[in-house]
N, C-alpha and C positions, 0 to 999 in steps of 0.2 A: 846402827850399822846394818846395811842391807845384806840380803842373801846373794851369794855369787850365782850368776846366771849360767846355764849350761851352754856349752859350745860343741859344735860338730867335731872339733878336734880333741875333745875330752876322751880319756880312756876308761873312765868310770862314770856311771850315772846313777843317781838316787831316784827311785820311782816313788810317786806319791802314794800315801795310804788310801785304800778304798774300802768302804763298808758295803757288804752285800747281804741282803736279807735272804733267808732260805727257810722253807718249811720242812721240818724233820718230824716224822710221826704226825702228831696233831699239834705241834708246837712251832711257833715262829721264833727263830733266833737270828742273830746278826753275827756274821764273821767278818773280820777285817784282815786285809792283806797289805803287805808292803814288800819292797824288794830293792835290789840293786843290780846293775849290769856292769860287767867288767870285761874289757877287751883281752883276748888271749892271743890273737894272731891277726895279721893283715897281709893280704895278697892282692896287689893291684887295687881294684875298686871294691873288693870284698873284704869285710872285716868280720872276724869270728868273736863271739861273746859267750860268756857264761852268765846265765840269769839265775839269781838266787832269790827265792820268794819265801816269805814267812806268813803263815795263815794262823791268826789268833782264834782259838776255839774256846775262849773263856766263857762266853755266853752259853754255848752248848753245854759246857762242863757244869755250869751252875744250874741248868735246867734238865739235867740228864735223867733224874728220877721220873719226872713227868713225861719226858720224851719216850723213854723205854717202856714205861707202864702203859702209855696210850696205844702201843702197838700190839697189845694182847687183849683178846675178847674174853672178858670175865663173866659174860652173861649167857654163854652157851650152856644148854641143859645137859648135854651128853659129852663124854670124852674128857679130855684133860684141860684144866684151866691153870693159867699161870699169872700171878700178879707180882709186879716189881715194887717192893716196899721201899727200897732205897738203892740208888745207883751212884757210883763215883768212878772217875777215871783219872789216871795220873800217868806221867811219862815213865817209861822203863826203856830208855833209848837203846836201839832205834825204834823200838816198839812202844806200845802203851799197855797199861794194865787196867782193866775194868772190873770192879767188884760189884756184884749184884746180890742183894738180900731178897729172897724170893718166897712167895707163898704158893703152894701147889695143892690142887684138888683133882681127883679123878672120879667121874660120875658114870654110872651105868643107866641106860634107858631101856624101858620095856613097855609093852602094852598089856593092860589088864582090864578085861571086860570092856574093850573098845576105847579105853582111855590110856593116855601115856603116863608113865610114872618114872621118876628118876630116883636113884639111890647113890649116896656117896660111898665110894669104895675105899678111898684113902685121902688123907689130908696131912700136910706137913710143911715145915719151914726149912729153909736151907740157904746156903751161901755158895756162890761160885765166883771164881776168879778167872777172867779171860785174858789171854795174851793176844794182842792185835798187832800183827806185823805187816808193815807196808812192803809191797813189792812192785817193781816196774817191769812190765813185759811189753815189748814192741811199743814203747813210749806211752803205754797205758798204765794208770795207777790202779792197784788192787790192794785190798787189806785182807790178810789171812787170819781168821779167828780160830783159836784153839783153847780148850779148857786147860788151865794150869792147875786148878784144884776144884773139887766138888765136895762140899761138906753137906751131905744130905743122906737120908736113909730110905730103905724100902723102895716102894714104887717110884718115888720122886727121884732117887738116885739112878734107878734103872732108866727112867724116861729121859733124864738129862744126859747120861753117859752114852746110851746106845739107841735112843728112840728119836722119833721125828721132833719131839719137843726140844731136845738139846740142839739138834741141827738148826731148827728154826730160831732158837735163841742166839746161837752163834752168828747166823746170817744177819739177824736184825741188828746185833751189836756192830758188826762190821759195816753194814749199810748206813747206820746212823752216822758214824764218823766219816764215811766216804762221801755222803751227800754234802756234809758241811765243808769238807776239804775241797771238793770239786767246785762248790760255789765260790770259795775264796780264791781258787786258782784258775777260774775260767778266764781264758785269754781275752775273749771279746769284751767282757764286762769289767775286767780289772787292770788291763794293760793299756798304755797309750796306743793310739791307732797305728803308729809306726811299727809297733811290735806285734801286731795282730796277724802275723804270717805263720808259717810253719815253725813250731817250737818243739824240739825233741827233748822229752823228759828223760833224764838220765838216772836220777836218784831221789829218794824220798825217805823221810824219817820223822818220828815224833821228837819234840824237844821241849825242855822245861823253860818257862818264861823267866825263871829266877825267883818267882814268888809263889810257886805251886801251880800257876796257870798252865794250861795245855796249849802248845803250839805245834805246827806242822811245817817242816822245811822241805822245799822242793828245789832241785837243781836241774836246770835245763840248758841246752845249747842251741844257738841260732846264729845265722849269718845275715849280715845287713850290708847293703851298699852304702857308699858315702852319702848318697842322696837320702837314704832312709835314716842314717844317723843324724844328718842335718835336720830332717823333719822331726825326729825324736827330740832333739835339743829345743827346737821351736815350740813343740807341744808342751814340753816340761816347763818352759819359760812362761807360756800362756797360762798354764795351771797356777804357777806361782803368782803371776800378775792378778789372776782372777781371785785368788785368795788374799790379795792385798799384802803379800809377803815379800815381793820383789823390792829391791833398793830403788829409791827415787831416781 
């Protein structure tokens, strides 16, 4: 039994899944995106649609420890060093929760008899939990990172809670997820050509895949002419045909 072909008269359209490679930190991962389009209104030649897209972040989730750890320089001889021993991320809709097991060192540098010398001032291990909340402002996606808890002591706790190190860690966590989501949601590389016009992002949230995997959902609005909808139907049918999935 063949798959039903799309028509310009349809009120809903299923978009093909697209895999997108992206480099995050020093790690290459692949995110996949899929979606659907549903008509909400029609006025003359103009039709309004809601575009729902889902970005699968499972590959990033499985490689998160290497990704996060690669973003910190652990070879510098002075100042603070941070290493990520283990990293995990899970959904806490509409946000996500990232747990990081960390190793911290603080070094002091001085010059003695013309030679540089370094001394370790503090060392410790700790765990932090970050809440990463997506927001949409002027159709642009942002992720707001904040510490939910910090289990550490001494200089490490101070550096994480109120120092540049904590700010840098929060920023890197948010940027890691943002890079992957943007790759999976890029209009030009993931949507059929008929949909590569202005798309107004309205809402975004993290969601559970049902098996512990991490997904990201985006809701957008767009307007299409009848000609654009017909072109979309043709492009979707061509994709099915190329995949050998269309009915004979």
